[in-house]
N, C-alpha and C positions, 0 to 999 in steps of 0.2 A: 505494500500500499503505498503511497507519497499522498501527503499531502501540503497544503500551501498555507502561510501566515502571513499573515498582514495584520502589520502593528503603527499605533501612529505616535508620531515624535510627538513629545508632552512638552509645556513649559509651567514649571515648580512656582510655589509662592507666590505670584501675581502681585507683587508685593508686598503688604502685612501680611498674609498667612505665610507664612514663615514653616516649613517639614509639614503642612497644613493642606495645601489646595494646589491642585494641578488644573493643568485645560489642556485637552488631547486637541491637538491640532491637524489635518489633511496634509501631512507630509508625512511616508509612509516607507518601511522594511518590510520587506518579504522575501519569507524563507519555506522552500520547498526542500521536503526534510521524506528521510526512507529509511527503512531499519537497514544495516549493515554489521558487517566485520568489521571490526575497528572505525577510527571515524575516519571520515571524510570532507571539507569543508573549503568550497569555492567560493568567494568575493567578488564579487562587480560594487565600485562606486564608489562613497567612502571608505576610507578605512582600508582599501585593498590591499596597498604597497603597507600595512604593517599590526592589523590585526592578524591573530593566532589564527593558524590553520589547521591547527593540531588538536587534541582533547581540552586541553589550557583554552579556546575561542568560549567566549558567554556562554554563546548557544549552544552549542555544545555540553557545556557545562549542565545549560538548561534543561535539555532536555534528558538526558543523567541523571540532573535531580527529579522530575520526574518520574522518571523510571521504580529510583529510591519509595520516592514516600511510595506509590502506589504497591512496593514491596515483590519488582520483577527483576528480573536482573538485566542487566544495560549491557547487552554486544557492542553495541556501537550503531553510528549510521553516518548518512549521508547527508551534507548541506550542501545546496547552492544558497546562498546571502546575496539580496540584492538592496544595498544599504544607498538609500535617499538621505538620511536625519546625519549632517554635521557632524562629527565625534568631537569631544569634550570641548561643546560649546554652549553650555547650558540649553539644552532641547533633549535630553532625557535619552540620548544614545546607548548608554548602557540599560537601564532601562529595559528599553525596547529590546533590546538583546536578549534578557533574562525573560521576558515576559513570551518572547518570541520562540526562547527554546522549550519556555515551560510548555505554554501550549502545542507547539509541533508533541514534544512527547507523548504527553495527556492524548493527542486526536491518535497516535499512532498505535497508542495502547488502547485506546475504545474507550476515551474519555470516564474514566475511572475515577478521577477529578473534579472535587464543586469549583467555580469559578472562588468560590470563597475561598480556597484549599489555592488555589494557582498564586489569588491573589496574597499571604501571608506567605507562601515560599520564597514569591518571587522581592515581598517587604523586607522580608529575612536576610536577602542576599544582596540585594542591592543595596540596606543598611536603615532606610526610610522609605513609608507608603506611599510619598507622593505623587513623585511621577510614576511610577505600577501603577498606581489604584488609577491613573486618568488611561492610558496605555490599557491596560484591563475592561476599564466597563466605559469610557470616551466623555465626552461634556467635560463640563465643571467640574470635579470631584473632591468631598472633605471627606478626609479621613484622616485617621488615628490610631495610635496604639493603646490595647486595650491587655488586662492581664488575659485573656481568651485570644487574643489573636489581632487580629486587620478589624477596624470598624469605619465604613467608606460607604457614599453617597453619591449617586453622578446627579449634576444639577442639570437645568435643557441651558444655552446660552440664549440671549436675545440673537437673531439671524440679519438686524440691520448692525449688527458691528461689527466691525474688520479687524483682523487679529495683526498687526504687523511686525515681525520679527528681522530686528539687523542681525546679521551673523557678518562680524567682526574678522580679519583675517589673522588672526592670533587664537591663539589656543588659552583655555584655564584647567587648574585641574581643582577641582572639586576637596580635594582635601587640604589643599591649600588655602582654599578662599572661606572653607570650615574653621582653618585653623588661626584666622582675623578675630574671630568672634570672642567675645568674654563668653569669659563662665556666668554671672548674676548680669544684670540690667538693671534700674532703677524703676522703681515700683511705676513712675508717670510714664515709660518708655512703654511699660508693660500696658497699660492702659490704654493711650495712643494708641498702641497697635491693637489691643480686644474691640475698640470702638471701628478700628477700620476694614478688620478684618467684615463684623458683623456689618457695616454701615456699606462694603460692597456688595455681601452675599444680598444684604436686602436692595438692591438699587438693581444689581442683574434681573432678581427677581419678580422687581414690580416695576419695568423696562424706565426706568430712571435715570439714564447714563449720564445728565447733566453730574448727581452726584460721586461718579466716579473719582474724575478728579483731583477732589480729598480723599476718596477712599483709599484709593491706588499710595496713598503714603505710610512711608514706612523706618521705623527705628531699630529694630533689633539686628538686620544685617547690612545692609547697603550702604548705611554710613561708613561702617566698617572694611568694608569692599572695594572704597572708594581709591585704597591705596592699588589695587591693584588697576583699577579701570577708572583713571583719572579723568578721562573725557566720559563720564556717565553725566554727568550735571548740563555739560556744553550740548552733548546730544538729545538727551530727554527734554532742555529747552526748545531746541530747535525742533524736535516733533511737535510739542504743544504749540508752539508760534504756526507751524502748518496745519492745524486741526486735529491733534489727539486728546483724547481727552488726559490721556496721561501715561508714561514711559518710565517701565521699571527692565532690571535686569531679572532675565530671565534663567531661574533657577539660580546657580553658584554662578552666570556668567561664563564668557563675556559675552555673549548674545544679551542683545535687548528684545524686549517686546514692548510695542505699545496698541493702544486701542481708539478705536475711531469709528463713530458713528458716519457711518457711509464708505463711499469708496478713500481707501486707503493708500492709494498711488502718490498724491502728494509730500503727505504722510513720509512715507518710503525714498523718497529723493532727498528728502530736505535730512532725514538722518544719514543717510551715506552723505550728503554732502557735507556734514557737521563734523563725520566721523573722519571724513580726508581731513580736513582742514586742521585736525588732532595729530594726523599724521599719522593715521592707519588705516588699510584699505576693509573693503568690506561691501557686502551689498546685501538687499532688504527687498521684499516681496511682503505681499498680503497675504493672509491666508482664513479660510474658513476652517470652522471648529468640527472636530471629527465626533459626531455623538456618537458613535457604536462601538468602537474601543477597538482590540483585539479581538480578529475572524480567522477561521479557521474553513477549507474547502480541500474535501476528497477529490484526487487526481485522478 
């Protein structure tokens, strides 16, 4: 049996929702998988020149993890990975790899594992649930870690909004970006973010995009990460001047995510120009939201 898996790119945090919010975007990696003796990995597209083609490949590790969870012996798999999600940019490429492998392995096994189980496995492998929840469920996801596992809810997003992603021509390490964050924060900053996460969710659900300019502000992670991305304020200001309701780091960066009521073309060009003036190359484009999450098809 051969299966084809399709997994969306994801943007985590959305400003104030640190390690809690994720958004699935209509940019997809695809995996074709079948059982084999040993592990064979073919890679096309993003990361083809540097990603592992052995059992150390994250997609292959995801397949193996599904077999182990199901109590089945893993002899190997043949994988063809078509990668469209840029790596090390803050768009969930690692989450997509784990989810793609887990969903592929589960499909090859006849789907003994529930979606909730797959989500928990992916979150444990990835280290946090925000990106993997959006990759599995689609839409705008709210997720949290509990003693029993991961609790996550997917919410619809108004179709009138465009989500513009600027991908700089530089990479960033999530571990490095996390190392900049303090262990404790002032209570005022915690309250600031709680208020804005609540306002962000309420604004989207009530169809009140005019509130997003306030709701996307953050004090828990972005101010500390300016050391890595000193051009962030200028690019965000250019996005807002061109009509964006707000502009935030995508995950741990360096990609930026801007939200626009209507067409995002002008905002994309403004973000590219501002980044270029800062001496960094990059490209921007608008994406729809992927409302479905990871899907599988038997070939």
